[in-house]
C-alpha atoms as one frame of an Amber mdcrd trajectory, in Angstrom:
protein
   0.000   0.000   0.000   1.789   3.215  -1.093   2.141   5.642   1.817   3.617
   8.955   0.681   4.813  11.678   3.050   5.104  15.071   1.356   7.195  17.694
   3.100   9.233  20.754   2.269   9.484  24.480   2.575   6.412  26.663   2.710
   5.534  27.793  -0.807   7.506  25.002  -2.491   4.440  23.230  -3.898   3.232
  20.784  -1.253  -0.420  21.669  -1.833   0.011  21.078  -5.555   1.489  17.644
  -4.918  -1.246  16.719  -2.443  -3.971  17.742  -4.921  -2.221  15.755  -7.653
  -2.136  12.647  -5.504  -5.744  13.103  -4.462  -6.737  13.276  -8.138  -4.740
  10.072  -8.674  -6.893   8.219  -6.154  -4.956   8.759  -2.932  -6.662   9.361
   0.391  -4.945  12.573   1.500  -4.481  14.342   4.810  -2.791  17.700   5.284
  -0.589  18.613   8.253  -0.450  15.219   9.991   1.977  14.801  12.930   4.447
  11.920  12.459   3.129  10.067  15.519  -0.178   9.606  13.670   1.321   8.157
  10.477   1.098   4.600  11.779  -2.442   5.071  13.072  -3.624   6.386   9.718
  -1.814   3.566   7.916  -3.579   0.917  10.013  -6.992   2.578   9.697  -6.588
   2.870   5.935  -5.581  -0.763   5.556  -8.533  -1.894   7.676 -10.897   0.022
   5.416  -9.372  -1.237   2.200  -7.793   2.044   1.118  -4.884   1.340  -1.208
  -3.104   4.711  -1.408  -2.346   7.246   1.320  -0.592  10.619   1.119   0.034
  13.089   3.946   1.881  16.340   4.400   4.073  16.985   7.415   5.996  20.230
   7.649   6.794  23.248   9.812   3.181  23.590  10.899   3.638  20.395  12.951
   6.905  21.600  14.501   5.723  20.793  18.040   5.504  17.104  17.018   8.658
  16.686  14.958  10.610  15.295  17.892   8.949  11.939  17.209   9.844  12.031
  13.507  12.614   9.445  13.248  10.962   6.952  15.586   7.646   7.296  13.727
   9.384   6.808  10.394  11.233   3.683  11.541   8.102   2.082  13.014   6.053
   2.756   9.881   8.810   1.606   7.520   8.815  -1.784   9.260   5.109  -2.219
   8.423   4.970  -0.510   5.040   7.492  -1.412   2.355   6.113   1.223  -0.028
   6.743   4.177   2.281   8.003   7.189   0.315   9.087  10.640   1.499   9.125
  13.526  -0.984  10.775  16.767   0.040  10.195  20.005  -1.896  12.385  23.074
  -1.821  13.104  26.183  -3.870  15.338  29.248  -3.853  14.472  31.819  -1.198
  13.741  34.613  -3.678  11.248  32.391  -5.519   9.552  31.423  -2.259   9.330
  35.099  -1.292   7.724  35.961  -4.629   5.175  33.181  -4.187   4.349  34.384
  -0.706   4.020  37.985  -1.845   1.635  36.805  -4.557  -0.604  34.874  -2.160
  -0.174  37.268   0.800  -0.144  34.367   3.209   1.506  34.316   6.619   4.525
  32.059   7.033   3.843  29.458   9.765   6.919  30.559  11.722   5.730  34.161
  11.765   8.935  36.243  11.495  10.396  38.035   8.466  10.303  35.786   5.416
  14.062  35.467   4.960  14.504  34.540   8.605  11.497  32.207   8.443  12.828
  30.290   5.451  16.261  29.870   7.053  14.720  28.604  10.296  12.369  26.342
   8.364  15.252  24.710   6.469  16.937  23.891   9.776  13.700  22.673  11.339
  12.913  20.342   8.436  16.465  19.081   7.895  15.644  15.698   9.537  12.707
  15.221   7.149  14.874  16.142   4.187  17.436  13.590   5.325  14.765  10.867
   5.288  13.508  11.793   1.820  13.713   9.308  -1.029  13.490  12.215  -3.455
  14.201  15.940  -3.145  12.549  18.110  -5.804  13.736  21.649  -6.459  10.632
  23.527  -7.657  12.407  26.823  -8.328  11.823  26.671 -12.090   8.786  24.362
 -12.124   5.230  25.366 -12.856   2.413  23.646 -10.964   1.774  21.475 -14.011
   5.470  20.570 -14.313   5.549  19.568 -10.655   2.414  17.434 -10.994   3.813
  15.615 -14.006   7.125  14.972 -12.272   5.437  13.493  -9.212   3.167  11.283
 -11.317   6.119   9.916 -13.254   8.170   9.510 -10.108   5.462   7.422  -8.463
   4.613   5.705 -11.760   1.056   7.016 -11.701   0.918   8.523 -15.191  -0.977
   5.458 -16.468  -3.933   6.018 -14.126  -5.981   8.027 -16.611  -9.549   6.761
 -17.152 -11.958   7.613 -19.945 -15.496   7.518 -18.549 -18.388   6.999 -20.949
 -22.126   7.222 -20.428 -25.151   7.000 -22.710 -28.325   9.052 -22.314 -31.437
  10.259 -24.117 -31.825  13.916 -25.045 -35.569  13.744 -24.384 -34.680  13.097
 -20.732 -32.254  16.090 -20.763 -28.460  15.985 -21.246 -26.272  15.146 -18.242
 -24.661  18.039 -16.412 -21.754  16.147 -14.843 -19.744  15.342 -17.985 -16.871
  17.075 -19.757 -18.187  16.532 -23.284 -21.646  15.835 -24.771 -21.909  14.206
 -28.207 -25.051  13.784 -30.319 -25.501  10.567 -32.340 -29.119  11.161 -33.410
 -28.074  11.280 -37.088 -27.418   7.526 -37.065 -30.211   5.230 -38.331 -32.754
   4.761 -35.560 -33.605   1.140 -34.605 -36.733   2.424 -32.844 -38.558   2.373
 -36.163 -38.016  -1.371 -36.619 -40.756  -3.122 -34.591 -38.513  -6.123 -33.928
 -35.637  -3.991 -32.659 -37.653  -1.446 -30.697 -37.820  -3.515 -27.469 -34.118
  -4.295 -27.547 -31.131  -2.178 -26.471 -27.992  -0.978 -28.149 -26.140  -3.870
 -26.525 -27.902  -6.243 -28.912 -25.801  -7.025 -31.993 -28.778  -6.618 -34.364
 -29.494  -3.146 -32.967 -25.846  -2.146 -33.342 -25.742  -3.450 -36.912 -28.826
  -1.375 -37.764 -27.382   1.800 -36.220 -24.050   1.488 -38.031 -25.431   0.411
 -41.403 -23.951   2.139 -44.461 -20.653   3.873 -45.130 -22.019   7.254 -43.995
 -22.770   5.846 -40.555 -19.367   4.193 -40.327 -17.620   7.416 -41.378 -19.605
   9.373 -38.777 -18.640   6.890 -36.078 -14.945   7.012 -37.040 -14.948  10.818
 -36.836 -16.674  10.698 -33.451 -14.255   8.031 -32.162 -11.225  10.045 -33.278
 -12.620  13.210 -31.677 -13.200  11.445 -28.356  -9.655  10.070 -28.487  -8.201
  13.514 -29.206 -10.199  15.194 -26.421  -9.277  12.494 -23.891  -5.594  12.515
 -24.800  -5.449  16.300 -24.477  -7.060  16.015 -21.046  -4.498  13.412 -20.008
  -1.634  15.566 -21.322  -2.968  18.462 -19.256  -2.621  16.383 -16.093  -6.207
  15.189 -15.775  -6.775  11.706 -14.372 -10.182  11.257 -15.919 -12.415  12.576
 -18.670 -16.149  11.962 -18.991 -18.046  11.842 -22.276 -21.829  11.664 -22.598
 -23.198  10.028 -25.767 -26.794  10.968 -26.534 -29.551   9.824 -28.853 -33.277
  10.545 -28.628 -34.360   8.096 -25.948 -31.074   6.648 -24.697 -32.078   3.106
 -25.597 -30.452   2.207 -28.909 -27.926   4.369 -30.762 -26.199   6.014 -27.811
 -25.828   2.648 -26.084 -24.407   1.004 -29.219 -21.906   3.812 -29.777 -20.812
   3.789 -26.130 -20.252   0.032 -26.193 -18.248   0.276 -29.407 -16.072   3.088
 -28.036 -15.141   0.899 -25.061 -13.664  -1.645 -27.447 -12.013   0.829 -29.815
 -10.418   3.044 -27.135  -9.139   0.322 -24.816  -5.766   2.049 -24.399  -7.504
   4.960 -22.636  -8.775   2.657 -19.875 -12.463   3.241 -20.719 -15.272   2.611
 -18.281 -19.024   2.814 -18.862 -20.286   4.684 -15.829 -23.947   4.419 -16.786
 -26.438   3.708 -19.539 -28.593   6.312 -17.878 -31.845   5.980 -19.788 -31.572
   2.426 -21.085 -34.330   0.068 -20.004 -33.770  -3.644 -20.389 -36.048  -5.563
 -22.795 -39.190  -3.519 -23.176 -41.066  -6.343 -24.869
């Protein structure tokens, strides 16, 4: 079970890393004292959670005396324990603080605070598996580096759902596509009670070169949109496929996309308006 401790200087990007890991499916906790690492680890394992990430930094300075002992005890129980430490040049940290107008947790002048913070967190830095200098990194650069470091860049998932426009389009998707120009199996009395998961219904919907060309264009557009989302650091992208009633064409297209876009880790989240065998 990966257990990642994120630490580092204030303003170095810890919040960015924690959000990145949360998006990647980690259960995250900010500002956790080291003495509670083992407790959280055991609670998470008991509840079947597979990924944990916490931040521990200068805000927990009253509890850092237990750092090394807490690390040793947890490392004996968790072979996938990782410590990431973030730092940056003082002038960059000052600029970031001036931009956000936040108070430094140590509460003195910023230059003095950063110097004291480096000394305070030196034991955590010494335990780190990886130290990342974020001086020249954007938030996106930092996210990508952490994902690659932890081998999480493959965790992208394309989510697909079918629906019927007459029941209103979904509001919780990234992209809505309309397939009502495909031949409609509803008008065939034998196919009307069936769903788009039936091979005869799918064959009807995709009949003719025009229908096949339309599907290929739609498939390529979904691939392009999903790949751009993944390149931008997203861990998931949701596409709604709609026909009139959500029973035939949208279901058939969604099922076919699952097969054709397997490399994007597709998942059908719902055939929202499909009703099984209406006959």
